[in-house]
ZAPATI-698519 format. One record per residue (C-alpha): x, y, z; residue number from 1. Coordinates in nm, 3 decimals. Example, Ala and Ser with C-alpha at 12.3 -4.5 7.8 and 13.67 -1.06 7.14 Angstrom:
2
<xx 1.230 | yy -0.450 | zz 0.780 | num 1>;
<xx 1.367 | yy -0.106 | zz 0.714 | num 2>;
//
This chain:
120
<xx -0.015 | yy 0.002 | zz -0.015 | num 1>;
<xx 0.295 | yy 0.235 | zz 0.096 | num 2>;
<xx 0.448 | yy 0.198 | zz -0.231 | num 3>;
<xx 0.147 | yy 0.322 | zz -0.458 | num 4>;
<xx 0.249 | yy 0.685 | zz -0.320 | num 5>;
<xx 0.613 | yy 0.621 | zz -0.349 | num 6>;
<xx 0.561 | yy 0.511 | zz -0.694 | num 7>;
<xx 0.353 | yy 0.840 | zz -0.770 | num 8>;
<xx 0.612 | yy 1.061 | zz -0.637 | num 9>;
<xx 0.358 | yy 1.200 | zz -0.385 | num 10>;
<xx 0.507 | yy 1.292 | zz -0.031 | num 11>;
<xx 0.312 | yy 1.236 | zz 0.305 | num 12>;
<xx 0.348 | yy 1.601 | zz 0.345 | num 13>;
<xx 0.155 | yy 1.649 | zz -0.006 | num 14>;
<xx -0.141 | yy 1.395 | zz 0.111 | num 15>;
<xx -0.161 | yy 1.619 | zz 0.430 | num 16>;
<xx -0.195 | yy 1.926 | zz 0.243 | num 17>;
<xx -0.453 | yy 1.784 | zz -0.012 | num 18>;
<xx -0.671 | yy 1.643 | zz 0.259 | num 19>;
<xx -0.645 | yy 1.995 | zz 0.459 | num 20>;
<xx -0.727 | yy 2.192 | zz 0.165 | num 21>;
<xx -0.995 | yy 1.943 | zz 0.004 | num 22>;
<xx -1.136 | yy 1.720 | zz 0.231 | num 23>;
<xx -1.172 | yy 1.358 | zz 0.142 | num 24>;
<xx -1.398 | yy 1.250 | zz -0.139 | num 25>;
<xx -1.502 | yy 0.924 | zz -0.190 | num 26>;
<xx -1.778 | yy 0.806 | zz -0.426 | num 27>;
<xx -1.676 | yy 0.447 | zz -0.561 | num 28>;
<xx -1.833 | yy 0.157 | zz -0.316 | num 29>;
<xx -1.529 | yy -0.009 | zz -0.292 | num 30>;
<xx -1.369 | yy 0.314 | zz -0.149 | num 31>;
<xx -1.680 | yy 0.375 | zz 0.079 | num 32>;
<xx -1.629 | yy 0.002 | zz 0.171 | num 33>;
<xx -1.283 | yy 0.030 | zz 0.279 | num 34>;
<xx -1.336 | yy 0.350 | zz 0.467 | num 35>;
<xx -1.604 | yy 0.225 | zz 0.692 | num 36>;
<xx -1.373 | yy -0.071 | zz 0.760 | num 37>;
<xx -1.099 | yy 0.161 | zz 0.865 | num 38>;
<xx -1.322 | yy 0.338 | zz 1.091 | num 39>;
<xx -1.412 | yy 0.028 | zz 1.284 | num 40>;
<xx -1.028 | yy 0.006 | zz 1.395 | num 41>;
<xx -1.090 | yy 0.189 | zz 1.766 | num 42>;
<xx -1.391 | yy -0.028 | zz 1.809 | num 43>;
<xx -1.193 | yy -0.369 | zz 1.751 | num 44>;
<xx -0.906 | yy -0.215 | zz 1.967 | num 45>;
<xx -1.167 | yy -0.136 | zz 2.241 | num 46>;
<xx -1.260 | yy -0.497 | zz 2.217 | num 47>;
<xx -0.925 | yy -0.671 | zz 2.213 | num 48>;
<xx -0.839 | yy -0.460 | zz 2.523 | num 49>;
<xx -1.177 | yy -0.566 | zz 2.700 | num 50>;
<xx -1.166 | yy -0.914 | zz 2.655 | num 51>;
<xx -0.802 | yy -0.958 | zz 2.565 | num 52>;
<xx -0.845 | yy -1.213 | zz 2.279 | num 53>;
<xx -0.583 | yy -1.098 | zz 2.015 | num 54>;
<xx -0.752 | yy -1.311 | zz 1.760 | num 55>;
<xx -1.013 | yy -1.043 | zz 1.716 | num 56>;
<xx -0.769 | yy -0.808 | zz 1.604 | num 57>;
<xx -0.627 | yy -1.085 | zz 1.390 | num 58>;
<xx -0.971 | yy -1.125 | zz 1.213 | num 59>;
<xx -0.979 | yy -0.773 | zz 1.181 | num 60>;
<xx -0.646 | yy -0.750 | zz 0.994 | num 61>;
<xx -0.719 | yy -1.037 | zz 0.764 | num 62>;
<xx -1.056 | yy -0.873 | zz 0.666 | num 63>;
<xx -0.891 | yy -0.527 | zz 0.601 | num 64>;
<xx -0.635 | yy -0.686 | zz 0.388 | num 65>;
<xx -0.868 | yy -0.867 | zz 0.190 | num 66>;
<xx -1.083 | yy -0.531 | zz 0.170 | num 67>;
<xx -0.783 | yy -0.335 | zz 0.074 | num 68>;
<xx -0.754 | yy -0.601 | zz -0.208 | num 69>;
<xx -1.092 | yy -0.538 | zz -0.341 | num 70>;
<xx -1.050 | yy -0.169 | zz -0.329 | num 71>;
<xx -0.715 | yy -0.188 | zz -0.507 | num 72>;
<xx -0.824 | yy -0.412 | zz -0.795 | num 73>;
<xx -1.151 | yy -0.188 | zz -0.861 | num 74>;
<xx -0.998 | yy 0.139 | zz -0.803 | num 75>;
<xx -0.708 | yy 0.298 | zz -0.998 | num 76>;
<xx -0.478 | yy 0.506 | zz -0.757 | num 77>;
<xx -0.239 | yy 0.588 | zz -1.030 | num 78>;
<xx -0.327 | yy 0.617 | zz -1.416 | num 79>;
<xx -0.017 | yy 0.563 | zz -1.636 | num 80>;
<xx 0.025 | yy 0.579 | zz -2.022 | num 81>;
<xx 0.053 | yy 0.222 | zz -2.097 | num 82>;
<xx 0.302 | yy 0.284 | zz -2.393 | num 83>;
<xx 0.529 | yy 0.500 | zz -2.191 | num 84>;
<xx 0.450 | yy 0.424 | zz -1.840 | num 85>;
<xx 0.445 | yy 0.794 | zz -1.763 | num 86>;
<xx 0.202 | yy 0.909 | zz -1.479 | num 87>;
<xx -0.105 | yy 1.073 | zz -1.643 | num 88>;
<xx -0.342 | yy 1.133 | zz -1.328 | num 89>;
<xx -0.295 | yy 1.047 | zz -0.947 | num 90>;
<xx -0.617 | yy 1.019 | zz -0.745 | num 91>;
<xx -0.504 | yy 1.174 | zz -0.410 | num 92>;
<xx -0.837 | yy 1.064 | zz -0.234 | num 93>;
<xx -0.774 | yy 0.700 | zz -0.332 | num 94>;
<xx -0.371 | yy 0.733 | zz -0.224 | num 95>;
<xx -0.525 | yy 0.895 | zz 0.141 | num 96>;
<xx -0.694 | yy 0.572 | zz 0.170 | num 97>;
<xx -0.377 | yy 0.365 | zz 0.093 | num 98>;
<xx -0.210 | yy 0.555 | zz 0.366 | num 99>;
<xx -0.470 | yy 0.539 | zz 0.596 | num 100>;
<xx -0.457 | yy 0.151 | zz 0.542 | num 101>;
<xx -0.114 | yy 0.119 | zz 0.585 | num 102>;
<xx -0.111 | yy 0.312 | zz 0.924 | num 103>;
<xx -0.392 | yy 0.085 | zz 1.060 | num 104>;
<xx -0.198 | yy -0.243 | zz 0.944 | num 105>;
<xx 0.144 | yy -0.119 | zz 1.086 | num 106>;
<xx -0.070 | yy -0.026 | zz 1.390 | num 107>;
<xx -0.217 | yy -0.394 | zz 1.411 | num 108>;
<xx 0.116 | yy -0.552 | zz 1.366 | num 109>;
<xx 0.299 | yy -0.349 | zz 1.620 | num 110>;
<xx 0.028 | yy -0.479 | zz 1.892 | num 111>;
<xx 0.083 | yy -0.830 | zz 1.758 | num 112>;
<xx 0.465 | yy -0.789 | zz 1.780 | num 113>;
<xx 0.514 | yy -0.849 | zz 1.418 | num 114>;
<xx 0.780 | yy -0.615 | zz 1.239 | num 115>;
<xx 0.632 | yy -0.402 | zz 0.933 | num 116>;
<xx 0.837 | yy -0.375 | zz 0.628 | num 117>;
<xx 0.808 | yy -0.075 | zz 0.395 | num 118>;
<xx 0.922 | yy -0.272 | zz 0.075 | num 119>;
<xx 0.904 | yy -0.600 | zz -0.052 | num 120>;
//
């Protein structure tokens, strides 16, 4: 997820400025599904703290990655020219969803004691 913004040449600062100036506009059903799923994270954490069962977090993490994969398959974040590979359009709102997803995944990994990698 983090490589998408890196490939587009968009910095964390540029994403932050975009959301401050323009807000976040989502319309595609896959965008909405992912954003709603991300909003469940505090509820999941509360449940894990309450019942001390980490499998709840693991289930959430699995579903989050599945939901992100659906989003990624249906929603282009970066549009490139097929012949040259040159970037034609960058959808900043979708990049923000990718960044939010990567932050939640990293937080889940941290809680589970798994070291996250930035590149594969």
